[in-house]
C-alpha positions as a LaTeX table, in Angstrom:
\begin{tabular}{lrrr}
\hline
Residue & $x$ (\AA) & $y$ (\AA) & $z$ (\AA) \\
\hline
Met1 & $-2.11$ & 45.09 & $-56.83$ \\
Asp2 & 1.54 & 46.13 & $-56.70$ \\
Cys3 & 4.51 & 43.80 & $-56.28$ \\
Ala4 & 7.07 & 46.66 & $-56.47$ \\
Thr5 & 8.87 & 45.26 & $-59.50$ \\
Thr6 & 10.01 & 47.22 & $-62.52$ \\
Ser7 & 9.76 & 44.23 & $-64.91$ \\
His8 & 7.73 & 41.05 & $-65.18$ \\
Ile9 & 9.69 & 38.21 & $-66.82$ \\
His10 & 8.78 & 34.72 & $-68.05$ \\
Gly11 & 10.46 & 32.09 & $-70.22$ \\
Asp12 & 7.38 & 31.08 & $-72.26$ \\
Arg13 & 6.70 & 33.39 & $-75.19$ \\
Gln14 & 3.37 & 31.62 & $-75.80$ \\
Ile15 & 1.76 & 33.49 & $-72.87$ \\
Cys16 & 2.37 & 36.89 & $-74.53$ \\
Glu17 & $-0.33$ & 38.22 & $-76.84$ \\
Pro18 & 0.57 & 40.11 & $-78.92$ \\
Tyr19 & 4.28 & 39.23 & $-78.99$ \\
Met20 & 6.98 & 41.55 & $-80.31$ \\
Glu21 & 10.40 & 39.97 & $-80.82$ \\
Tyr22 & 13.48 & 42.11 & $-80.27$ \\
Thr23 & 16.26 & 42.07 & $-82.84$ \\
Lys24 & 19.64 & 40.98 & $-81.50$ \\
Trp25 & 20.63 & 44.65 & $-81.31$ \\
Asp26 & 17.69 & 46.01 & $-79.34$ \\
Gly27 & 17.11 & 43.35 & $-76.66$ \\
Gln28 & 16.38 & 44.82 & $-73.25$ \\
Glu29 & 19.01 & 44.23 & $-70.54$ \\
Ile30 & 17.64 & 42.46 & $-67.46$ \\
Cys31 & 19.26 & 43.28 & $-64.12$ \\
Asp32 & 18.87 & 41.55 & $-60.76$ \\
Phe33 & 18.29 & 43.27 & $-57.40$ \\
Ala34 & 22.00 & 44.22 & $-57.14$ \\
Ser35 & 21.80 & 45.87 & $-60.59$ \\
Thr36 & 24.01 & 43.12 & $-62.04$ \\
Lys37 & 23.26 & 42.30 & $-65.68$ \\
Ala38 & 21.42 & 38.96 & $-65.69$ \\
Gly39 & 20.74 & 38.62 & $-69.43$ \\
Lys40 & 18.66 & 40.07 & $-72.25$ \\
Ala41 & 14.98 & 39.82 & $-73.02$ \\
Met42 & 14.17 & 38.21 & $-76.38$ \\
Gly43 & 10.87 & 40.03 & $-76.77$ \\
His44 & 7.84 & 41.40 & $-74.97$ \\
Gly45 & 4.08 & 41.31 & $-74.99$ \\
Asp46 & 0.94 & 41.55 & $-72.88$ \\
Val47 & $-0.16$ & 38.71 & $-70.59$ \\
Gln48 & $-3.75$ & 38.15 & $-69.47$ \\
Leu49 & $-4.14$ & 36.78 & $-65.94$ \\
Arg50 & $-7.35$ & 35.21 & $-64.66$ \\
Leu51 & $-7.86$ & 35.81 & $-60.93$ \\
Gln52 & $-10.12$ & 33.92 & $-58.53$ \\
Leu53 & $-11.37$ & 36.43 & $-55.95$ \\
Pro54 & $-13.00$ & 35.83 & $-52.56$ \\
Gly55 & $-16.60$ & 34.76 & $-52.85$ \\
Gly56 & $-15.94$ & 32.89 & $-56.12$ \\
Arg57 & $-15.78$ & 36.01 & $-58.26$ \\
Lys58 & $-13.42$ & 35.97 & $-61.24$ \\
His59 & $-11.52$ & 38.89 & $-62.72$ \\
Lys60 & $-9.13$ & 39.36 & $-65.67$ \\
Val61 & $-6.01$ & 41.54 & $-65.43$ \\
Val62 & $-3.64$ & 42.43 & $-68.27$ \\
Val63 & 0.06 & 42.91 & $-67.49$ \\
Arg64 & 1.56 & 45.07 & $-70.23$ \\
Asn65 & 5.12 & 44.73 & $-71.61$ \\
Phe66 & 5.82 & 41.36 & $-69.99$ \\
Leu67 & 9.41 & 40.41 & $-70.93$ \\
His68 & 10.28 & 37.07 & $-72.54$ \\
Ala69 & 13.69 & 35.77 & $-71.46$ \\
Lys70 & 14.73 & 32.24 & $-72.41$ \\
Gly71 & 15.09 & 30.05 & $-69.31$ \\
Ala72 & 13.29 & 32.44 & $-66.95$ \\
Phe73 & 10.43 & 31.14 & $-64.84$ \\
Asn74 & 8.00 & 32.48 & $-62.22$ \\
\hline
\end{tabular}
């Protein structure tokens, strides 16, 4: 599964486990498709996704280093 993105971003820090908060000095810059600065991430963590596959099978996937940016949504 590849969506060709360099970063996965969400506004809810509760979905990240474990969660590592950035200090105000080391927040990661977030850029849009035109490489314009769109803000800073407040922290990062891993997110566990539960997938429903054809035939009723279920599978878990972990997305590593998911960025938390206030106000972002997917």
